[in-house]
N, C-alpha and C positions, 0 to 999 in steps of 0.2 A: 609688831607685825610678824606673823610666822612666814615660813618659806613659801607656802602656797599663796598667801595674800601678796607677798612681794612679787612673785611671778605674775600674778594677775595684774598688779599695778604696772609692771613693765610691759606686759602684753597689751594693756589698754591705756593708750596715751591720754585718754580723757578721764581716767580714774582720778579721784580727788587727791590733790597733793596734801602734804602736811603743812600747816600754817604756824608761824611763830612771829614774834616781834623781834626786829633786828636789834643787835647790841653793837657797841663800838668795835668789837673784834670782827664784825661782818663788813666793815667799811670797804676794804679793798675788793672783796668779792662783789659787793653791790655796785661799785663803780665799774668794774669789769663787765658785769651783766648789762648795765644800762648802756655803756659804750657799745657793746656788741649788738645790742638791739636797735640802736638809733643811727650810728655813724659808721662810715667806712665800708669796705667790701664785705666784712663779716655780716653786717646787717642785711645784706642783699639775699642771704640764705632764707630769710623769712618772707612773708607776704607784704610786710609794711616796713618802711625805712624813711629816715629823713635825709639819707645820703645824697639825694638829688637836690635838696634844698639848702643843706648846711654842711660845711666842713668843720673841722676842729672838734672840740669836746662837747659832750652833752652835759656832763657833770664832772666833779672832781671830789677828792676826799673831803675837802672843806665844805662843799655843798651837801654831801651826805651827812657829815658830822652836824651841820646845822639842822637838818631834818631830825636826826636822832636826839638832838638837844631840845627841840621844840616842846615846850611844856604841854601844849594841847595837840600834840601830834603823835603819830605812830608810823613806823616803816614796817609794813607787812611783808614777810618773806614766804615764798612757797617753795617747798623742797620735795624732791622725789629721791628716795634712797640716800638721803643725806646730802644731796647735791642741790645747790640753789638753781632754780629754774625760772623763777618769776618774782617780781616785787611790785609794790606800789606804796605811795605815800598817802597818808590820811591826815587831815588837819581839821580839828573841831572848831567851827566858826559860828558859834551861837546856834541858830536854828538849822543850820546846814553844815555839811562836811565838804571839804575840798579833796578831790582825788587827783593825784599827780604822780610823777616819776614812775609811771607804769611801764614795766619792761618784761618781756617774755623772751627767753632764749630763741634766737631766730630759727634754729632747727626744730624747735618745739611748737612754733606758731602754726595755727590752723588745726590743732587737734583738740580744742576745747579747754586748754589750760587757762587762757585769758578770760574766758567766761567764768571759770571757777574762781579765779582771783577776784574778778569784779563782784561776783555774788557774795564772796566772803567779806569784801570791803563794804559792800552795801549793808550786809547783815550786821556787821560790827558797828557801823555808823548809826544805824537805826536802833539796834538793841542796847548798845553800850553808851551811846551819846544822846539818844533820843532825837537824832537829826531827821528832819522832815524831807530834806532834799540833798542830793549829791551834786556838787558843782565841779566842773573841770574846764580847763582852757586847752584848746587844740589849735595848732597852726591851721588857719582856714584853707590853705592850699592842699591840705592832706585829705582830699575827697574820699579816698578809699577807707581811711581810718574813721572819718566822721560818719560815713555810711555804716560802718561796723557798730559804732556807738549808737547810732539811731536805731539799728535793729535790736539793741539792748534797752531801748526806752529813753534814751537821751534825746533832748530836743535842742535844736539850734535856736539861739536867742537873737542873733544879729548884733549882739553887743561885742564890739571889738576893742582890743587893747593893742598898742604897738609892740612890735618885736624890739628887744633891747639892742638895737644896732650899736656897734662900737664897744660892746661888752663881750669880749671873747670867751667869758666863762659860760656863755650860752651857745657858743658856736660862731662860725664865720659864715654869714649868709652868702648864698650863691645867686640871689636875686634881691631886688630892692623893694618888693611889695609884700613882704611877709608881715602878718599880724595874727593875733590870737583871737579866736571866737569862744565865747562862753557857752557851754552846753550844760543843761540842767535836767535832772531826773527826779521826780517825786519818789520818796521812799515809803510813803504811807499808803 
């Protein structure tokens, strides 16, 4: 990228980021990004957070390492000017792909970056894996986030799975009724 393109990318927050697959050396930066987007006061700088639902961690180095080691998976990173600004997990599950561990730096939320990451994830799943659908699970109490996904073509299924209460690797719940809902989007 030349200097003029670099200035354009900085001036236009919706400009496409550079995408690449994460490697082991990215683990600490990915954990920091995910934690900043989901938990604690830092997450409140963005438009969406789990801080009102959960305390504790969202992930840890071991969780990220497991995603990196998954034979049928990929951890997609989005960077601007060499800085990590967003990420997502993709896992090939036969005729569909699973989308998870989605995080956008809180101060960068609301500017189109999340849409760009989702579009790249969907493109990759469709073109590289031949996936017909993208699946994801979202805490059903996150109405604003689910509405955002619905505007991007994801449909609620009503199929719920329980939150892993008692396993602090996924956070410390602030309420007793948390559960995940499966959302699906056709990719063809």
